[in-house]
C-alpha positions as CSV (number, residue, x, y, z in Angstrom):
1,M,0.0,0.0,0.0
2,K,1.2,3.5,-0.9
3,P,-0.3,6.8,0.2
4,G,0.5,8.2,-3.3
5,F,-2.1,6.0,-4.9
6,L,-4.7,7.3,-2.4
7,L,-3.7,10.9,-3.1
8,A,-3.8,10.4,-6.8
9,R,-7.3,9.0,-6.6
10,L,-8.5,11.9,-4.4
11,D,-7.0,14.4,-6.9
12,R,-9.6,13.1,-9.4
13,M,-12.3,13.9,-6.9
14,P,-11.9,17.5,-5.8
15,M,-15.5,17.8,-4.5
16,V,-14.9,14.9,-2.1
17,K,-12.1,16.9,-0.5
18,A,-14.3,20.1,-0.5
19,V,-17.5,18.6,1.0
20,A,-15.9,17.1,4.1
21,P,-14.7,20.4,5.7
22,F,-17.9,22.2,4.6
23,A,-20.0,19.6,6.4
24,A,-17.8,19.8,9.4
25,G,-18.4,23.5,9.6
26,I,-22.2,22.8,9.6
27,L,-21.8,20.3,12.5
28,I,-19.7,22.8,14.5
29,A,-22.4,25.5,14.0
30,D,-24.8,23.2,15.9
31,C,-22.7,23.7,19.0
32,F,-21.4,27.3,18.7
33,T,-22.5,30.7,17.5
34,L,-20.2,33.3,16.1
35,P,-20.9,36.9,14.8
36,L,-21.5,37.0,11.1
37,W,-19.0,39.8,10.6
38,F,-16.3,37.6,12.1
39,L,-17.2,34.7,9.8
40,A,-17.2,36.9,6.8
41,G,-13.8,38.3,7.7
42,A,-12.4,34.8,8.4
43,F,-13.8,33.5,5.0
44,L,-12.2,36.4,3.1
45,L,-8.9,36.1,4.9
46,C,-8.6,32.4,4.4
47,G,-9.7,32.6,0.8
48,T,-7.1,35.3,0.0
49,L,-4.3,33.4,1.7
50,A,-5.4,30.2,-0.1
51,L,-5.1,32.0,-3.5
52,L,-1.8,33.7,-2.7
53,L,0.0,30.9,-0.9
54,R,-1.7,28.0,-2.6
55,S,-2.1,26.6,0.9
56,P,-4.3,23.5,1.4
57,L,-4.7,24.4,5.1
58,C,-6.1,27.8,4.2
59,T,-8.5,26.2,1.7
60,L,-9.6,23.8,4.4
61,A,-10.2,26.7,6.8
62,M,-12.1,28.6,4.2
63,L,-14.5,25.7,3.5
64,L,-15.0,25.1,7.2
65,T,-15.9,28.7,7.7
66,A,-18.2,28.7,4.7
67,G,-20.1,25.7,6.2
68,F,-20.3,27.4,9.6
69,A,-21.7,30.7,8.0
70,A,-24.1,28.9,5.7
71,S,-25.6,27.1,8.7
72,Q,-26.0,30.3,10.7
73,L,-27.5,32.2,7.8
74,R,-30.1,29.5,7.1
75,D,-31.1,29.4,10.8
76,T,-34.3,31.6,10.5
77,T,-36.1,33.0,13.5
78,R,-39.5,31.6,14.4
79,A,-42.3,34.1,13.7
80,V,-45.3,32.3,15.4
81,P,-45.5,32.5,19.2
82,Y,-45.5,29.4,21.4
83,G,-48.4,28.7,23.7
84,V,-50.6,31.7,22.7
85,H,-54.2,30.7,22.0
86,T,-55.2,32.8,19.0
87,T,-56.4,32.7,15.4
88,Y,-54.2,31.3,12.6
89,E,-54.4,31.2,8.9
90,L,-52.9,28.0,7.6
91,A,-52.1,26.5,4.2
92,V,-52.1,22.7,4.0
93,E,-48.9,21.5,2.2
94,G,-48.5,18.1,0.6
95,I,-50.9,15.3,1.1
96,P,-52.6,14.7,4.5
97,A,-52.0,11.2,6.0
98,D,-54.9,9.4,7.6
99,L,-53.4,7.7,10.7
100,G,-56.6,6.3,12.1
101,R,-57.4,8.3,15.2
102,Y,-56.2,11.5,13.6
103,T,-55.0,13.1,10.3
104,A,-51.5,14.5,10.0
105,A,-50.4,17.1,7.5
106,E,-47.6,19.5,6.9
107,A,-48.8,23.1,6.9
108,T,-47.5,26.7,6.7
109,A,-48.7,29.3,9.2
110,V,-49.4,32.1,6.8
111,A,-50.4,34.6,9.4
112,W,-51.5,34.9,13.1
113,R,-53.6,37.4,15.0
114,D,-52.2,39.2,18.0
115,P,-54.9,38.7,20.7
116,S,-53.9,41.8,22.7
117,K,-54.0,44.3,19.8
118,G,-56.2,42.5,17.3
119,T,-53.6,42.9,14.5
120,W,-52.5,40.3,12.0
121,H,-48.9,39.4,11.5
122,A,-47.4,37.5,8.6
123,A,-45.5,34.4,9.5
124,G,-44.4,31.6,7.1
125,D,-43.3,29.0,9.6
126,R,-43.9,25.3,8.8
127,I,-45.8,23.3,11.4
128,M,-47.2,19.8,11.8
129,L,-51.0,20.0,11.8
130,Y,-53.0,17.3,13.6
131,A,-56.7,17.0,13.0
132,D,-59.2,14.7,14.8
133,S,-61.0,11.9,12.8
134,L,-64.1,14.2,12.4
135,T,-62.1,17.0,10.7
136,A,-61.2,16.5,7.0
137,L,-58.1,18.1,5.6
138,F,-57.6,18.5,1.8
139,P,-54.3,19.1,-0.1
140,G,-53.6,22.7,-0.9
141,E,-56.5,24.2,1.1
142,R,-56.3,27.2,3.3
143,I,-58.1,27.3,6.6
144,R,-58.6,29.7,9.5
145,C,-58.7,28.2,12.9
146,R,-58.1,28.9,16.6
147,G,-55.4,27.1,18.6
148,S,-51.9,27.4,19.9
149,V,-48.6,26.4,18.3
150,R,-46.5,24.3,20.7
151,P,-43.0,22.8,20.4
152,F,-42.5,19.2,19.7
153,R,-43.0,17.0,22.8
154,G,-42.7,13.4,23.5
155,G,-40.9,10.8,21.4
156,A,-37.2,10.6,21.0
157,E,-34.9,13.6,21.2
158,S,-33.5,12.6,17.8
159,Y,-37.0,13.0,16.3
160,R,-37.4,16.5,17.7
161,R,-34.0,17.5,16.4
162,L,-34.9,16.0,13.0
163,M,-38.1,18.0,12.7
164,A,-36.3,21.2,13.7
165,R,-33.7,20.6,11.0
166,R,-36.5,20.1,8.5
167,G,-37.7,23.6,9.4
168,F,-40.8,22.8,11.5
169,A,-41.6,25.3,14.2
170,G,-44.0,23.1,16.2
171,T,-47.4,21.5,16.2
172,L,-51.0,22.6,16.2
173,H,-54.1,20.5,16.9
174,L,-57.3,21.1,15.0
175,S,-60.9,20.0,15.6
176,E,-64.4,20.9,14.3
177,R,-64.9,23.2,17.2
178,T,-61.7,25.2,16.6
179,L,-62.1,25.3,12.8
180,L,-63.5,28.7,11.9
181,E,-63.4,29.0,8.1
182,R,-62.3,27.2,5.0
183,L,-60.8,29.6,2.5
184,P,-60.5,29.1,-1.3
185,E,-57.9,26.5,-2.3
186,R,-54.7,27.6,-3.9
187,N,-53.6,26.3,-7.2
188,T,-52.4,22.7,-6.6
189,G,-48.8,22.0,-7.5
190,L,-47.3,19.3,-9.7
191,H,-46.8,16.9,-6.7
192,L,-50.6,16.9,-5.9
193,Q,-51.5,16.6,-9.6
194,A,-49.3,13.6,-9.9
195,A,-50.8,12.0,-6.8
196,Q,-54.3,12.6,-8.2
197,R,-53.4,10.9,-11.5
198,I,-52.1,7.8,-9.7
199,G,-55.3,7.9,-7.6
200,R,-57.4,7.5,-10.7
201,L,-56.2,3.9,-11.0
202,R,-58.5,1.6,-9.0
203,I,-55.9,-0.3,-7.1
204,P,-57.4,-1.3,-3.7
205,G,-55.9,-1.8,-0.3
206,D,-52.2,-1.9,0.5
207,A,-51.2,-2.4,-3.1
208,G,-52.7,1.0,-4.0
209,A,-51.0,2.7,-1.1
210,I,-47.7,1.2,-2.1
211,C,-48.1,2.3,-5.8
212,R,-49.0,5.9,-4.7
213,A,-46.0,6.0,-2.3
214,M,-43.5,4.6,-4.8
215,T,-44.5,6.6,-7.8
216,A,-45.8,10.0,-6.6
217,G,-44.5,10.2,-3.1
218,D,-48.0,10.0,-1.7
219,R,-47.6,8.2,1.7
220,S,-51.1,9.1,2.9
221,G,-52.3,5.5,2.6
222,I,-49.3,3.9,4.4
223,T,-50.7,2.6,7.6
224,P,-48.5,2.2,10.8
225,E,-48.8,-1.6,10.5
226,L,-47.6,-1.5,6.9
227,R,-44.8,0.8,7.7
228,T,-43.6,-1.4,10.6
229,T,-43.8,-4.6,8.4
230,W,-41.7,-3.0,5.6
231,S,-39.2,-1.6,8.1
232,R,-38.7,-5.1,9.6
233,S,-38.2,-6.6,6.2
234,G,-35.6,-4.0,5.2
235,L,-37.6,-2.7,2.2
236,S,-38.9,0.5,3.7
237,H,-36.5,2.5,1.5
238,L,-38.8,1.5,-1.5
239,L,-41.8,3.3,0.0
240,A,-40.2,6.7,-0.3
241,V,-39.2,8.2,-3.7
242,S,-35.4,8.1,-3.6
243,G,-32.3,7.7,-5.8
244,L,-33.3,4.2,-6.8
245,H,-36.6,5.5,-8.3
246,T,-34.9,8.4,-10.0
247,G,-32.3,6.1,-11.5
248,I,-35.1,3.9,-12.9
249,V,-36.7,6.9,-14.6
250,F,-33.3,8.0,-15.8
251,A,-32.7,4.7,-17.5
252,L,-36.3,4.6,-19.0
253,V,-36.0,8.1,-20.5
254,N,-32.6,7.3,-22.1
255,L,-34.1,4.1,-23.5
256,V,-37.1,5.8,-25.0
257,L,-35.0,8.5,-26.6
258,W,-32.3,6.2,-28.0
259,W,-33.1,7.2,-31.6
260,L,-32.5,11.0,-31.2
261,P,-28.7,10.8,-31.8
262,L,-29.5,9.6,-35.3
263,L,-30.6,13.1,-36.1
264,R,-28.4,16.2,-36.5
265,R,-27.5,17.4,-33.1
266,G,-29.9,14.9,-31.7
267,H,-27.6,13.8,-28.9
268,L,-27.8,17.4,-27.5
269,V,-31.6,17.3,-27.7
270,R,-31.7,13.9,-26.0
271,N,-29.5,15.0,-23.1
272,L,-31.5,18.1,-22.5
273,L,-34.9,16.2,-22.7
274,A,-33.6,13.5,-20.4
275,A,-32.4,16.0,-17.8
276,A,-35.7,17.9,-18.0
277,C,-37.7,14.7,-17.6
278,I,-35.6,13.7,-14.5
279,W,-36.3,17.0,-12.8
280,L,-39.9,16.8,-13.8
281,Y,-40.3,13.5,-12.1
282,V,-38.5,14.7,-8.9
283,A,-40.9,17.7,-8.9
284,A,-43.9,15.4,-9.2
285,A,-42.6,13.5,-6.2
286,G,-42.3,16.6,-4.1
287,F,-38.5,17.2,-4.2
288,P,-37.5,14.6,-1.5
289,P,-33.8,15.1,-0.6
290,S,-32.6,11.7,-1.8
291,A,-34.3,12.1,-5.2
292,V,-32.8,15.6,-5.6
293,R,-29.4,14.1,-4.9
294,A,-30.0,11.5,-7.5
295,A,-31.3,14.0,-10.0
296,V,-28.1,16.1,-9.6
297,M,-26.0,13.1,-10.2
298,C,-28.0,12.0,-13.2
299,T,-27.9,15.5,-14.7
300,M,-24.1,15.6,-14.3
301,L,-23.8,12.1,-15.9
302,Q,-26.1,13.2,-18.8
303,F,-24.0,16.3,-19.5
304,A,-20.8,14.3,-19.2
305,L,-22.1,12.0,-21.9
306,A,-23.0,15.0,-24.0
307,S,-19.5,16.6,-23.7
308,A,-17.6,13.3,-23.8
309,S,-15.9,14.2,-20.6
310,E,-14.9,11.8,-17.8
311,Y,-17.6,11.1,-15.2
312,V,-16.4,10.2,-11.7
313,A,-19.3,8.9,-9.6
314,L,-18.0,9.8,-6.2
315,N,-17.0,13.3,-7.3
316,A,-20.6,13.8,-8.7
317,L,-22.0,12.5,-5.5
318,A,-19.9,14.9,-3.4
319,A,-20.8,17.8,-5.8
320,A,-24.5,17.0,-5.3
321,G,-24.1,16.9,-1.5
322,F,-22.2,20.2,-1.6
323,G,-24.8,22.0,-3.6
324,M,-27.7,20.6,-1.5
325,L,-26.0,21.5,1.8
326,L,-25.2,25.0,0.5
327,W,-28.9,25.4,-0.3
328,N,-30.1,23.9,3.0
329,P,-27.5,23.0,5.6
330,A,-30.1,21.4,7.8
331,W,-30.3,18.5,5.4
332,L,-27.1,17.2,6.9
333,G,-29.1,16.0,9.9
334,D,-31.9,14.6,7.9
335,I,-32.0,10.8,8.1
336,S,-33.2,10.3,4.5
337,F,-30.3,12.5,3.3
338,Q,-27.8,10.5,5.4
339,L,-29.1,7.1,4.3
340,S,-29.2,8.1,0.6
341,F,-25.6,9.3,0.5
342,I,-24.2,6.5,2.5
343,A,-25.9,3.9,0.3
344,V,-24.7,5.5,-2.9
345,A,-21.2,6.0,-1.6
346,A,-21.0,2.3,-0.6
347,I,-22.3,1.2,-3.9
348,V,-19.7,3.3,-5.8
349,A,-16.8,2.5,-3.5
350,W,-17.5,-1.2,-2.8
351,G,-20.4,-2.5,-4.8
352,V,-19.2,-1.6,-8.3
353,P,-15.6,-3.0,-7.8
354,L,-17.2,-6.1,-6.4
355,C,-19.4,-6.4,-9.4
356,R,-16.3,-6.2,-11.7
357,R,-14.5,-8.9,-9.7
358,L,-17.5,-11.3,-9.9
359,H,-18.1,-10.9,-13.6
360,T,-18.3,-14.1,-15.7
361,R,-18.9,-15.0,-19.3
362,W,-22.7,-15.5,-18.7
363,R,-24.7,-12.3,-18.8
364,A,-27.7,-13.7,-16.9
365,L,-25.4,-14.7,-14.0
366,N,-23.8,-11.3,-14.1
367,L,-27.1,-9.6,-13.6
368,L,-27.8,-11.7,-10.6
369,T,-24.4,-11.2,-9.0
370,D,-24.5,-7.5,-9.7
371,A,-27.9,-7.1,-8.0
372,L,-26.6,-9.1,-5.0
373,A,-23.3,-7.1,-4.8
374,V,-25.0,-3.7,-5.0
375,S,-27.7,-4.8,-2.5
376,L,-25.2,-6.2,-0.1
377,A,-23.0,-3.0,-0.2
378,A,-25.9,-0.6,0.4
379,S,-27.5,-2.8,3.1
380,L,-24.3,-3.3,5.1
381,A,-23.4,0.4,4.8
382,T,-26.8,1.7,6.0
383,A,-27.4,-1.0,8.7
384,P,-25.5,0.8,11.5
385,L,-27.4,4.0,10.9
386,V,-30.7,2.2,10.6
387,S,-30.0,0.4,13.9
388,H,-29.0,3.6,15.6
389,T,-32.1,5.6,14.4
390,F,-34.8,3.0,14.3
391,G,-33.6,0.2,16.6
392,I,-34.0,-2.5,14.0
393,V,-31.5,-4.6,12.0
394,P,-33.3,-6.1,9.0
395,V,-31.3,-9.3,8.3
396,A,-33.7,-10.7,5.7
397,G,-33.4,-7.5,3.7
398,L,-30.0,-8.6,2.5
399,L,-31.5,-11.6,0.7
400,V,-34.8,-10.2,-0.6
401,N,-33.6,-6.8,-1.8
402,P,-32.6,-7.9,-5.3
403,A,-36.1,-9.4,-6.0
404,A,-37.7,-6.4,-4.3
405,I,-35.8,-3.9,-6.5
406,L,-36.9,-5.8,-9.6
407,L,-40.6,-5.7,-8.6
408,G,-40.1,-2.1,-7.5
409,S,-38.8,-1.2,-10.9
410,V,-41.9,-2.5,-12.5
411,V,-44.1,-0.3,-10.2
412,V,-42.0,2.8,-10.8
413,L,-41.9,2.4,-14.5
414,G,-45.6,1.7,-14.8
415,G,-46.5,4.6,-12.5
416,A,-44.2,7.0,-14.4
417,L,-45.7,6.0,-17.7
418,W,-49.3,6.3,-16.4
419,M,-48.5,9.8,-15.0
420,L,-47.2,10.7,-18.5
421,L,-50.1,9.1,-20.4
422,P,-53.2,8.9,-18.2
423,A,-55.5,7.7,-21.0
424,A,-58.7,6.1,-19.7
425,W,-58.5,3.2,-22.2
426,L,-55.1,2.3,-20.9
427,A,-56.2,2.2,-17.2
428,P,-57.1,-1.5,-17.0
429,G,-53.7,-2.6,-18.3
430,F,-51.9,-0.3,-15.9
431,E,-54.1,-1.4,-13.0
432,C,-53.4,-5.1,-13.7
433,V,-49.6,-4.6,-13.9
434,L,-49.2,-2.2,-11.0
435,S,-51.6,-4.1,-8.8
436,G,-49.8,-7.4,-9.4
437,A,-46.3,-6.1,-8.9
438,A,-47.2,-4.1,-5.8
439,G,-49.1,-7.1,-4.4
440,L,-46.1,-9.4,-4.9
441,L,-43.8,-6.8,-3.4
442,D,-46.1,-6.5,-0.3
443,T,-46.2,-10.3,0.0
444,L,-42.4,-10.5,-0.2
445,A,-42.0,-7.8,2.5
446,R,-44.5,-9.6,4.8
447,T,-42.8,-12.9,4.3
448,A,-39.3,-11.5,5.0
449,A,-40.6,-9.8,8.2
450,S,-42.2,-13.0,9.5
451,L,-39.1,-15.2,9.0
452,P,-37.5,-16.4,12.2
453,G,-34.5,-14.2,12.7
454,G,-35.6,-12.0,9.8
455,Y,-34.9,-8.9,11.9
456,A,-33.3,-8.1,15.2
457,E,-34.3,-5.3,17.6
458,Y,-31.1,-3.6,18.5
459,T,-30.1,0.0,19.0
460,L,-26.5,0.9,18.2
461,G,-25.1,3.7,20.3
462,G,-23.9,7.0,18.8
463,G,-20.3,6.4,19.6
464,A,-20.4,2.9,18.3
465,T,-22.1,4.0,15.1
466,A,-19.4,6.7,14.5
467,A,-16.7,4.0,15.2
468,V,-18.2,1.6,12.6
469,Y,-18.3,4.3,9.9
470,L,-14.7,5.3,10.8
471,V,-13.7,1.7,10.2
472,F,-15.5,1.7,6.8
473,L,-13.7,4.9,5.9
474,L,-10.3,3.6,6.9
475,A,-11.0,0.3,5.0
476,T,-11.9,2.3,1.9
477,A,-8.7,4.4,2.2
478,A,-6.6,1.3,2.6
479,A,-8.2,-0.3,-0.5
480,W,-7.6,2.9,-2.6
481,S,-4.0,2.9,-1.4
482,A,-3.3,-0.6,-2.8
483,E,-1.2,-0.6,-6.0
484,P,-3.4,-1.5,-9.0
485,K,-2.6,-4.8,-10.7
486,K,-0.7,-4.5,-14.0
487,S,-1.8,-6.6,-16.9
488,V,0.9,-7.8,-19.4
489,H,-0.2,-8.9,-22.8
490,L,2.1,-11.4,-24.5
491,P,2.7,-11.0,-28.2
492,A,0.7,-13.3,-30.5
């Protein structure tokens, strides 16, 4: 092993070296607060010294300061008061989820009324709105109600921190007695329109809920029992639109547009259309962080193909992470963001090399080994974080993931095509295919969850989780430091 090989590999991935200190600055900002004038001065000083002296240490300090400043600038002040019983005007965001005894929905507090002066104040804070079973909530509607916004209570401390990082100010409970007025609905966004199109298919029960969740990001039909079962089977990642789903759409779009390069400048048109379709799908799913990350990577790959330039997957992944954290530093503490990046990094660093080593002359066998290697790399890499966050180690998921991904691809492809072509005469065919694939997927998840030893309830501590990922990082660095094998071709 030689450190030179590791440094040479890292030189091809400058964004990997940039995102690490930037993320460290965001983490430090959670513990300390510094004046913005001091951060601006430190950033300019470090940047100037980095340019003049070409110092890696000054560049590191500049990126660290940038992450620190980005986190503090993004930290907005709460506008709604806590514990004040008054009148609020709310806008329901996303799709409300029926949880049995109550309905939960994300909402924005547009304005609140000062009870002492009678004046209205603009707000804009996101809250979690909980309505009893007698009060219906509709996507995109505006309501006027009485109540009080309270901070998140109960549950794990990690959940409260997660909701704060996602920008939620607190909770508000709603009932028929406190609901004062329903105002005209706003124009529904692309996400709601996509969910409505999927809802036109008459797919009953859990299969319909699975289809809506996997294709349009509509998790309103996912019951607690279904969520628990899929979590124990290790397939819960399929219920949220993520990088896997975006990658499937990416492959479908390029397959459909394969003929465009036959025309003059057709390859440019194909790449532009493919990138536009990917972002359109992510918008229809509601811009989940993992899908945004995948869309950035797919866009970079698409334009690398258009310019015939080299595409380094880990560098693209780091560039996507850097851009997303620059836009919203709070995503660093989001569990979906963490799981998505860890899974993709493991696939690129370990899964792909393992696939190359296992390749044979038989294509069918290669497809099977590739699926197993990729699934194994992603599952092992995310298992410590899943155990730490959810207290479950899905052992059976290591075995059933390849088959689940195959069935999931059918659901995602069918759903994407239906959202693109929602013709009534095609509905029976889509219903048959999607219902069958989603039903088999649900059966597979329930079977894996019911197997003896299929999952283990174990919570890994924070220090142990960090130690495991440190070992993974050191093992990756050691593998990259190994001297590549030389191949010598004898003359014929």
